[in-house]
N, C-alpha and C positions, 0 to 999 in steps of 0.2 A: 909182521911185515905187511905193508899196504899193497893192494893189488898193483897200483902204479909202479911201486918200487920193484915188485917181482917181475913185472913185464919188462921194465927197463933193464933189470938184471939179465933176463933171457936174451934180449936184443943185444945188450953189450957183449955177452958171451959169444954170440954169433959173429959180432963185428970185431972180436978180439980187442975190445976196449974196456976201460974202466967204466962202471956205471955213471960216474961223475962226468964222463965225456959225452953222455947221451942226454940231450935235452928234449923237452916235449915238442919243440919246433923242428927237431932233426927229422930229415927224411931218411929212408933206408938207403937211398943213393948217397946221401951225405956221409953216412956211416960206412959205406963200402960194402953193403950187404947186397949180394947178387940174388938171382932167382932161386938158386939152390939154398942159399942161406935163409931166404925168406921162407921157403917150404920147411926147412929145419926149425926155424923160429916158430912157425905156426904149429908144427907137431909138438914142440916143447911147451908151448902155451896151452894147447889142448890137454896135454898130460898134466901140467901143473894145476890147471883150474878145473879139470874134469868136465870139459865142455867140447862141443863140436863147432868148429869155425866154418861158416859157409864160404869157403874159399876155393876158387877154381885156379889151381896152379898153372894151368895152360892158358888162362885168360884172366890174369889178376885185375886188369882194368875193368872187366865186365862183372866182377864179383860184387855181391852186396856188402862185402866187408871192406871198409875203407882203409887202405894201407898208405895213404898219402903222407902221413907223418906219424911220429911216435904218439902224439896226443890223440889222433884219430884211432890208432890201434888200441890205445888204452880205453878210450870211451866205448869202442866197439866191444871190447872184452867185458867191460863193466856191464853193458847191456845184455850180452850173452849170458853172463853169470847170473844176473837177475832173472832172465827169462828161463834158463835151463835148470835153475835151482829153486824155482818158486812153485 
């Protein structure tokens, strides 16, 4: 399974949607994921990829981790996996 598909699966699970309903252009808001769902998604992603996401749940907009769309989340995770596993 590709990283992108795994991330989409985690996000879809939080949104209670099918992975096919989640596009790279989707925002978490589009998918109905609230701040608690976002935190749960981040925890699930960290566990799935054995990485630490630099994410401040209290100030997500000030974080170095871009959560503006599914595509930005996927690219951020790809970068973290490369950095933390090299």
